[in-house]
N, C-alpha and C positions, 0 to 999 in steps of 0.2 A: 456267370461266368460263358466264357466261348469258349471253339474247343481247341484253341494253344494252349490255353491256361490250364484246364480241365488236359490235357495232357501232360503237361510240365509238375503239375500235383499228383501223376502218380507216377510218373520217375520217378519222386522224390520221395516216393513210399516205398519205394526200391531198394534191398540193401545194396553196398557201395560195390561192383566188382572188380574191377580195375588194378593194379596191381597195387601195390604196399607202401606208403611213402615211409619213406627214412625221414627222423631228421636231418640237415643241413646243419644247422645250430642253434643253439641254447647256451642260454644263459636264465639269470636271478636275478628281477630286478627289485628293489629294493622303495620302497615309499614313505617318507614323512612327512609327518606333518608340520605346515611355518606358526606360526607364533599364537601362543594362543589371547581370543580376543583381536585380533588384528581381523580388522573391518570385511577383506577379503578372505576368501579361500586361498591360501595355499603349502603349499609342498616344495621339498624334492623330492627325485627318481633317480638312481643311479643304478647301472646292473653291474654285473660282478666283473667283468672284465675293465669295466671302464668307460668300453664306447658308447656308453650312453649315461649323460649327467645333463638335467634336465631341470630348471626351478618351474615348479606351474601355478596357478594363478589363476583365480577368475578374472575374467573382460570388467 
């Protein structure tokens, strides 16, 4: 492991000491499964505020 990596690993082990961050936006997303027995995995995701509406499918 090189010295830069070692320094980074040491920094990551330290607790965060900056200003506490507050959420800018909060929403709940519900994901429902697709058709049973469908050849591909699929589903639907939708946020509580309606800003995210997304059909999910494996390629």
